[in-house]
VOPAGU-2260 file (C-alpha; in pm, 1 decimal, decimal comma):
REM VOPAGU-2260
SITE   aa  ch    i         X         Y         Z
SITE  UNK   A    0    -479,8   -1976,3    3259,4
SITE  UNK   A    1    -631,6   -1647,4    3379,8
SITE  UNK   A    2    -500,9   -1455,1    3079,2
SITE  UNK   A    3    -713,9   -1646,9    2829,7
SITE  UNK   A    4   -1066,2   -1553,0    2734,3
SITE  UNK   A    5   -1279,1   -1822,4    2574,1
SITE  UNK   A    6   -1377,8   -1688,0    2229,0
SITE  UNK   A    7   -1715,6   -1859,8    2276,0
SITE  UNK   A    8   -1786,3   -1625,2    2570,5
SITE  UNK   A    9   -1743,5   -1311,7    2357,4
SITE  UNK   A   10   -2081,6   -1182,3    2231,0
SITE  UNK   A   11   -2136,8   -1202,9    1852,9
SITE  UNK   A   12   -2291,3    -976,4    1590,8
SITE  UNK   A   13   -2460,1   -1104,4    1276,0
SITE  UNK   A   14   -2371,1    -998,0     923,3
SITE  UNK   A   15   -2646,5    -982,2     658,8
SITE  UNK   A   16   -2567,9   -1341,8     554,6
SITE  UNK   A   17   -2638,8   -1465,1     905,5
SITE  UNK   A   18   -2270,6   -1530,9     975,1
SITE  UNK   A   19   -2167,9   -1437,2    1327,7
SITE  UNK   A   20   -1851,4   -1240,8    1404,1
SITE  UNK   A   21   -1700,9   -1131,3    1738,2
SITE  UNK   A   22   -1838,4    -811,7    1889,6
SITE  UNK   A   23   -1489,4    -683,0    1980,4
SITE  UNK   A   24   -1179,5    -674,1    1761,1
SITE  UNK   A   25    -820,5    -560,0    1794,0
SITE  UNK   A   26    -728,1    -246,2    1599,8
SITE  UNK   A   27    -376,9    -232,3    1450,4
SITE  UNK   A   28    -334,4     139,5    1373,8
SITE  UNK   A   29     -23,4     210,5    1579,6
SITE  UNK   A   30     -30,7     574,3    1473,4
SITE  UNK   A   31     310,2     736,5    1505,3
SITE  UNK   A   32     381,7     585,9    1847,1
SITE  UNK   A   33     444,9     214,6    1800,2
SITE  UNK   A   34     661,4       5,6    1569,0
SITE  UNK   A   35     522,4    -261,4    1336,8
SITE  UNK   A   36     691,7    -520,1    1559,9
SITE  UNK   A   37     517,2    -390,0    1873,9
SITE  UNK   A   38     182,0    -401,2    1695,3
SITE  UNK   A   39     236,5    -751,0    1551,8
SITE  UNK   A   40     352,4    -882,9    1891,5
SITE  UNK   A   41      24,4    -752,4    2034,5
SITE  UNK   A   42    -166,6    -930,6    1754,6
SITE  UNK   A   43       1,0   -1259,5    1850,4
SITE  UNK   A   44     -73,4   -1206,7    2218,7
SITE  UNK   A   45    -431,4   -1103,5    2145,7
SITE  UNK   A   46    -510,4   -1403,7    1923,4
SITE  UNK   A   47    -353,5   -1655,1    2159,8
SITE  UNK   A   48    -549,3   -1504,3    2449,3
SITE  UNK   A   49    -890,0   -1513,5    2278,0
SITE  UNK   A   50    -930,6   -1241,2    2012,0
SITE  UNK   A   51   -1071,2   -1365,9    1681,2
SITE  UNK   A   52   -1130,9   -1035,8    1494,9
SITE  UNK   A   53    -825,6    -835,7    1380,3
SITE  UNK   A   54    -868,5    -505,1    1195,0
SITE  UNK   A   55    -580,2    -432,2     955,2
SITE  UNK   A   56    -507,9    -184,3     674,4
SITE  UNK   A   57    -233,4    -140,9     416,6
SITE  UNK   A   58    -171,5     220,2     520,9
SITE  UNK   A   59     -80,1     112,8     874,9
SITE  UNK   A   60     248,4     -16,2     728,4
SITE  UNK   A   61     255,5    -327,9     945,0
SITE  UNK   A   62      64,1    -595,7     749,7
SITE  UNK   A   63     387,2    -779,2     658,2
SITE  UNK   A   64     481,1    -814,0    1026,7
SITE  UNK   A   65     124,3    -915,4    1115,2
SITE  UNK   A   66     149,1   -1177,4     837,6
SITE  UNK   A   67     454,3   -1331,5    1005,4
SITE  UNK   A   68     257,5   -1349,0    1329,8
SITE  UNK   A   69     -48,8   -1506,4    1164,4
SITE  UNK   A   70     177,1   -1769,2    1009,0
SITE  UNK   A   71     319,4   -1835,3    1355,9
SITE  UNK   A   72     -31,0   -1870,2    1503,8
SITE  UNK   A   73    -133,9   -2126,2    1240,4
SITE  UNK   A   74     186,6   -2330,1    1274,9
SITE  UNK   A   75     243,0   -2312,9    1651,2
SITE  UNK   A   76    -112,8   -2329,8    1788,1
SITE  UNK   A   77    -425,9   -2528,4    1707,1
SITE  UNK   A   78    -609,2   -2209,8    1594,9
SITE  UNK   A   79    -728,3   -2252,2    1233,5
SITE  UNK   A   80    -755,6   -1981,6     969,3
SITE  UNK   A   81   -1134,4   -2016,2     954,7
SITE  UNK   A   82   -1160,6   -1927,2    1324,8
SITE  UNK   A   83   -1021,5   -1577,8    1260,8
SITE  UNK   A   84   -1197,6   -1284,3    1098,5
SITE  UNK   A   85    -935,0   -1059,4     936,2
SITE  UNK   A   86   -1013,5    -724,1     775,9
SITE  UNK   A   87    -801,6    -497,8     556,6
SITE  UNK   A   88    -856,0    -181,7     354,0
SITE  UNK   A   89    -764,3     -23,5      21,6
SITE  UNK   A   90    -587,2     307,6      76,4
SITE  UNK   A   91    -675,4     625,9    -111,1
SITE  UNK   A   92    -384,5     614,7    -357,5
SITE  UNK   A   93    -495,9     269,7    -484,4
SITE  UNK   A   94    -861,4     337,5    -568,3
SITE  UNK   A   95    -783,6     272,7    -936,1
SITE  UNK   A   96    -585,5     -43,1    -856,0
SITE  UNK   A   97    -788,5    -225,7    -594,8
SITE  UNK   A   98    -686,3    -569,8    -719,3
SITE  UNK   A   99    -316,5    -487,1    -685,1
SITE  UNK   A  100    -373,9    -338,0    -339,7
SITE  UNK   A  101    -559,0    -648,5    -221,9
SITE  UNK   A  102    -296,2    -881,6    -371,3
SITE  UNK   A  103     -27,2    -697,8    -172,9
SITE  UNK   A  104    -228,8    -720,3     151,3
SITE  UNK   A  105    -284,4   -1094,1      93,8
SITE  UNK   A  106      87,1   -1146,4      31,0
SITE  UNK   A  107     187,9    -932,5     332,9
SITE  UNK   A  108     -66,0   -1100,8     562,6
SITE  UNK   A  109      32,0   -1445,4     422,0
SITE  UNK   A  110    -335,5   -1528,0     366,5
SITE  UNK   A  111    -533,7   -1693,2      85,1
SITE  UNK   A  112    -831,5   -1467,8     148,9
SITE  UNK   A  113    -934,6   -1165,0     357,3
SITE  UNK   A  114   -1266,7   -1187,6     540,5
SITE  UNK   A  115   -1371,0    -824,4     498,5
SITE  UNK   A  116   -1210,2    -562,1     274,9
SITE  UNK   A  117   -1296,7    -193,7     317,3
SITE  UNK   A  118   -1271,4     116,7     104,1
SITE  UNK   A  119   -1079,1     312,4     370,2
SITE  UNK   A  120   -1195,9     664,1     272,9
SITE  UNK   A  121   -1462,5     744,6      12,9
SITE  UNK   A  122   -1234,9     959,1    -205,8
SITE  UNK   A  123    -892,8     901,3    -360,9
SITE  UNK   A  124    -739,6    1201,5    -183,3
SITE  UNK   A  125    -392,4    1095,3     -79,6
SITE  UNK   A  126    -160,1    1236,3     182,6
SITE  UNK   A  127     190,1    1131,6     280,3
SITE  UNK   A  128     216,4     922,7     600,2
SITE  UNK   A  129     291,9    1135,7     906,1
SITE  UNK   A  130     212,5    1467,6     734,5
SITE  UNK   A  131      85,0    1757,1     947,2
SITE  UNK   A  132    -278,4    1866,1     966,4
SITE  UNK   A  133    -230,9    2160,9     731,1
SITE  UNK   A  134     -96,1    1946,6     445,6
SITE  UNK   A  135    -304,5    1965,6     127,5
SITE  UNK   A  136    -264,3    1758,2    -186,2
SITE  UNK   A  137    -340,8    1973,1    -493,8
SITE  UNK   A  138    -495,9    1668,1    -666,9
SITE  UNK   A  139    -758,7    1615,8    -395,0
SITE  UNK   A  140   -1123,7    1622,2    -506,3
SITE  UNK   A  141   -1466,9    1619,6    -340,8
SITE  UNK   A  142   -1665,7    1295,1    -320,2
SITE  UNK   A  143   -1780,7    1162,5    -657,0
SITE  UNK   A  144   -2039,8     886,4    -692,7
SITE  UNK   A  145   -1886,7     774,3   -1024,1
SITE  UNK   A  146   -1532,9     757,8    -881,3
SITE  UNK   A  147   -1651,1     574,1    -571,7
SITE  UNK   A  148   -1855,6     321,1    -769,8
SITE  UNK   A  149   -1558,5     253,0    -995,3
SITE  UNK   A  150   -1362,8     157,7    -682,7
SITE  UNK   A  151   -1655,1     -39,3    -538,2
SITE  UNK   A  152   -1697,8    -243,6    -858,1
SITE  UNK   A  153   -1332,0    -344,7    -827,8
SITE  UNK   A  154   -1405,8    -454,6    -468,1
SITE  UNK   A  155   -1699,8    -661,5    -594,7
SITE  UNK   A  156   -1458,4    -837,1    -833,3
SITE  UNK   A  157   -1245,4    -937,3    -533,4
SITE  UNK   A  158   -1548,6   -1120,2    -394,4
SITE  UNK   A  159   -1611,8   -1284,8    -733,7
SITE  UNK   A  160   -1253,3   -1410,5    -739,9
SITE  UNK   A  161   -1264,2   -1542,6    -382,0
SITE  UNK   A  162    -989,0   -1306,3    -265,5
SITE  UNK   A  163   -1222,3   -1153,6      -6,4
SITE  UNK   A  164   -1542,8   -1283,2     151,8
SITE  UNK   A  165   -1713,9    -953,8     230,4
SITE  UNK   A  166   -1661,9    -590,2     135,5
SITE  UNK   A  167   -1730,0    -281,6     342,1
SITE  UNK   A  168   -1731,5      97,3     344,2
SITE  UNK   A  169   -1571,8     337,7     589,1
SITE  UNK   A  170   -1591,9     707,0     679,5
SITE  UNK   A  171   -1921,0     753,2     495,7
SITE  UNK   A  172   -2220,9     976,8     562,7
SITE  UNK   A  173   -2592,2     906,8     514,0
SITE  UNK   A  174   -2611,1    1114,0     196,1
SITE  UNK   A  175   -2310,6     933,3      44,9
SITE  UNK   A  176   -2461,5     595,8     135,3
SITE  UNK   A  177   -2798,6     695,1     -12,0
SITE  UNK   A  178   -2621,1     782,7    -336,3
SITE  UNK   A  179   -2418,8     461,9    -371,8
SITE  UNK   A  180   -2613,2     177,2    -206,1
SITE  UNK   A  181   -2872,2     147,0    -486,8
SITE  UNK   A  182   -2582,1     106,9    -733,5
SITE  UNK   A  183   -2406,7    -176,2    -548,1
SITE  UNK   A  184   -2427,0    -529,6    -687,6
SITE  UNK   A  185   -2277,3    -663,2    -362,8
SITE  UNK   A  186   -2384,0    -464,4     -60,3
SITE  UNK   A  187   -2143,5    -363,3     215,8
SITE  UNK   A  188   -2141,3    -605,1     508,2
SITE  UNK   A  189   -2007,0    -344,9     748,2
SITE  UNK   A  190   -1947,8      26,8     788,8
SITE  UNK   A  191   -1644,4     148,6     980,8
SITE  UNK   A  192   -1725,1     476,1    1150,0
SITE  UNK   A  193   -1589,7     682,9    1434,8
SITE  UNK   A  194   -1802,8     589,1    1733,2
SITE  UNK   A  195   -1757,6     656,2    2105,0
SITE  UNK   A  196   -1968,3     807,4    2385,5
SITE  UNK   A  197   -1862,8    1162,5    2293,2
SITE  UNK   A  198   -1947,4    1104,1    1924,6
SITE  UNK   A  199   -2226,9     852,0    1883,0
SITE  UNK   A  200   -2349,9     935,1    1529,6
SITE  UNK   A  201   -2701,1     803,9    1612,2
SITE  UNK   A  202   -2857,1     884,1    1272,2
SITE  UNK   A  203   -2579,1     716,1    1071,8
SITE  UNK   A  204   -2572,0     423,4    1316,3
SITE  UNK   A  205   -2947,4     361,5    1284,5
SITE  UNK   A  206   -2936,0     407,7     907,3
SITE  UNK   A  207   -2665,6     140,0     873,6
SITE  UNK   A  208   -2858,2    -107,0    1090,1
SITE  UNK   A  209   -3176,9     -51,0     887,2
SITE  UNK   A  210   -2981,7    -138,6     571,4
SITE  UNK   A  211   -2850,1    -459,6     730,5
SITE  UNK   A  212   -2498,3    -311,3     751,6
SITE  UNK   A  213   -2300,1    -384,3    1071,0
SITE  UNK   A  214   -2141,3     -72,2    1225,1
SITE  UNK   A  215   -1779,3    -114,8    1337,2
SITE  UNK   A  216   -1674,0     166,7    1567,6
SITE  UNK   A  217   -1320,7     300,8    1556,2
SITE  UNK   A  218   -1174,6     526,8    1827,3
SITE  UNK   A  219   -1407,1     350,1    2075,0
SITE  UNK   A  220   -1238,5     506,4    2377,6
SITE  UNK   A  221   -1174,6     840,5    2207,8
SITE  UNK   A  222    -837,8     750,8    2054,3
SITE  UNK   A  223    -604,2     888,3    2323,9
SITE  UNK   A  224    -299,9     801,9    2108,0
SITE  UNK   A  225    -424,8     953,4    1781,2
SITE  UNK   A  226    -176,8    1168,0    1581,9
SITE  UNK   A  227    -119,1    1524,1    1704,1
SITE  UNK   A  228    -252,7    1662,2    1373,5
SITE  UNK   A  229    -599,0    1529,5    1465,2
SITE  UNK   A  230    -620,1    1713,6    1798,3
SITE  UNK   A  231    -801,4    2042,2    1858,9
SITE  UNK   A  232    -877,5    2250,5    2171,3
SITE  UNK   A  233   -1249,9    2161,3    2161,1
SITE  UNK   A  234   -1195,6    1784,4    2169,3
SITE  UNK   A  235   -1373,1    1593,8    2444,0
SITE  UNK   A  236   -1184,9    1303,5    2606,0
SITE  UNK   A  237   -1436,4    1021,5    2654,9
SITE  UNK   A  238   -1251,8     872,8    2952,2
SITE  UNK   A  239   -1285,8    1208,1    3131,1
SITE  UNK   A  240   -1657,0    1263,4    3059,6
SITE  UNK   A  241   -1822,1    1291,4    3401,7
SITE  UNK   A  242   -2097,0    1041,4    3313,4
SITE  UNK   A  243   -1840,1     781,1    3203,6
SITE  UNK   A  244   -1622,4     840,3    3511,0
SITE  UNK   A  245   -1921,6     801,2    3746,5
SITE  UNK   A  246   -2033,2     472,6    3583,7
SITE  UNK   A  247   -1672,5     346,1    3590,6
SITE  UNK   A  248   -1655,4     417,4    3964,1
SITE  UNK   A  249   -1983,0     231,1    4018,5
SITE  UNK   A  250   -1844,4     -76,2    3838,5
SITE  UNK   A  251   -1491,9     -28,5    3980,9
SITE  UNK   A  252   -1333,9     -33,8    3633,8
SITE  UNK   A  253   -1132,0     204,8    3415,0
SITE  UNK   A  254   -1349,3     452,3    3217,0
SITE  UNK   A  255   -1220,0     295,6    2890,9
SITE  UNK   A  256   -1394,4     -29,2    2992,2
SITE  UNK   A  257   -1726,6     153,4    3023,9
SITE  UNK   A  258   -1684,5     290,1    2668,2
SITE  UNK   A  259   -1632,3     -64,1    2534,3
SITE  UNK   A  260   -1921,8    -217,5    2727,5
SITE  UNK   A  261   -2147,1      60,8    2599,9
SITE  UNK   A  262   -2034,9       4,2    2239,8
SITE  UNK   A  263   -2103,5    -369,6    2242,1
SITE  UNK   A  264   -2436,2    -339,2    2424,2
SITE  UNK   A  265   -2547,8     -64,7    2186,9
SITE  UNK   A  266   -2473,4    -277,5    1881,8
SITE  UNK   A  267   -2150,5    -165,8    1717,3
SITE  UNK   A  268   -1826,4    -365,0    1710,1
SITE  UNK   A  269   -1550,7    -162,9    1878,9
SITE  UNK   A  270   -1192,4    -220,4    1761,7
SITE  UNK   A  271    -977,1     -79,5    2041,9
SITE  UNK   A  272    -602,1     -64,3    1983,2
SITE  UNK   A  273    -345,5    -149,5    2248,1
SITE  UNK   A  274      -2,2    -308,5    2250,1
SITE  UNK   A  275     -11,5    -359,1    2627,1
SITE  UNK   A  276    -121,6    -707,3    2732,4
SITE  UNK   A  277    -320,1    -607,8    3046,4
SITE  UNK   A  278    -513,7    -354,7    2836,0
SITE  UNK   A  279    -600,6    -570,7    2538,1
SITE  UNK   A  280    -696,2    -856,0    2771,9
SITE  UNK   A  281    -929,3    -637,7    2978,4
SITE  UNK   A  282   -1071,9    -482,0    2658,4
SITE  UNK   A  283   -1196,2    -825,9    2551,4
SITE  UNK   A  284   -1280,3    -972,3    2892,2
SITE  UNK   A  285   -1495,8    -673,8    2993,5
SITE  UNK   A  286   -1770,0    -757,9    2742,6
SITE  UNK   A  287   -1810,6   -1108,4    2886,1
SITE  UNK   A  288   -1913,9    -991,4    3236,5
SITE  UNK   A  289   -2090,9    -723,3    3443,7
SITE  UNK   A  290   -2296,8    -545,7    3174,2
SITE  UNK   A  291   -2408,7    -184,8    3205,7
SITE  UNK   A  292   -2765,9    -133,0    3323,2
SITE  UNK   A  293   -3043,5       4,3    3102,1
SITE  UNK   A  294   -3025,0     325,9    3306,7
SITE  UNK   A  295   -2648,8     356,0    3254,7
SITE  UNK   A  296   -2690,2     300,6    2881,4
SITE  UNK   A  297   -2946,6     580,6    2874,5
SITE  UNK   A  298   -2719,4     815,9    3072,1
SITE  UNK   A  299   -2443,6     759,9    2814,2
SITE  UNK   A  300   -2685,8     803,3    2521,3
SITE  UNK   A  301   -2781,9    1146,0    2657,8
SITE  UNK   A  302   -2415,3    1240,1    2716,1
SITE  UNK   A  303   -2332,7    1251,8    2341,2
SITE  UNK   A  304   -2123,5    1564,7    2266,7
SITE  UNK   A  305   -2123,1    1528,1    1884,6
SITE  UNK   A  306   -1744,6    1572,2    1900,6
SITE  UNK   A  307   -1571,3    1422,1    1595,8
SITE  UNK   A  308   -1205,8    1348,2    1674,0
SITE  UNK   A  309   -1085,5    1214,9    1336,4
SITE  UNK   A  310   -1172,6    1511,3    1120,1
SITE  UNK   A  311    -980,3    1404,9     808,9
SITE  UNK   A  312    -863,9    1755,9     722,6
SITE  UNK   A  313    -555,3    1621,3     539,6
SITE  UNK   A  314    -792,7    1494,9     267,7
SITE  UNK   A  315    -940,3    1836,3     186,5
SITE  UNK   A  316    -935,1    1965,9    -169,4
SITE  UNK   A  317    -826,4    2315,9    -276,2
SITE  UNK   A  318   -1110,3    2560,6    -210,0
SITE  UNK   A  319   -1277,8    2351,7      61,5
SITE  UNK   A  320   -1390,7    2569,7     351,5
SITE  UNK   A  321   -1301,0    2325,7     631,5
SITE  UNK   A  322   -1301,3    1963,8     747,1
SITE  UNK   A  323   -1681,1    1972,8     777,9
SITE  UNK   A  324   -1697,5    1961,8     395,7
SITE  UNK   A  325   -1569,0    1601,9     404,6
SITE  UNK   A  326   -1875,8    1503,2     604,7
SITE  UNK   A  327   -2128,8    1682,6     378,9
């Protein structure tokens, strides 16, 4: 069947334990555009066509539907639980109750364990789903090492109890990592970070690799369906960058495919989101064939615009001067 990709053909990345995981995953943040059912249907289609890494989160409000689909996969196909690598995340309003958050994700996903569990944002600043970019919660606070480590210690307990296999961090900066890594009993296996040709974060990327932490890149094609509140006039669309367009023409593929090839060849794990079968199939298949040349990789490296798309301004605290404060 042409629509299937052999999971063995998908390149792998190694975690610090030596365990290998797929170098491309399916994101499940449907933003404000897709229903939980549309997202979970895509998860079923993606797994049955070759995906083995699925990136979930409680705040995406679709883990219960994804759980129904996972149950279907394990009962209707010969795919076993151990063949999949499932991630989830504790949302900001549950930093004091990580155990309860993880228990709910396990119940919703209908799983006995989660492979990798992230602290979604490094502060407990909460905002209502779907709020606009100017929303501010009066209880929001700047990053605190003590607060973060309290949350991280709860994540370490999840590993001790066998509820999760690995734990990870997300939306961090080098200075935050330098402050917390020496205090961790169990180190993060992965770091989720915004990563695409227009925003490559080379210093943070290299820092993570040096620490044996696997970067996972979200918004790998520049998040064309991100919420309106996250858009500004200055934003660069990766799929319209002239360097990306030229390389795409040379390979006779969509510019999004070039972004994904670049990500995997560079060393991060992209987690593109799509509910459309032709898209999620080509997103996985593209990393199994026709790699970019060394010259093309260098052209893209030089094309970095340092343009952060997910600015996180809804998490700002009273008195903060702007979204840049979230990123030190």
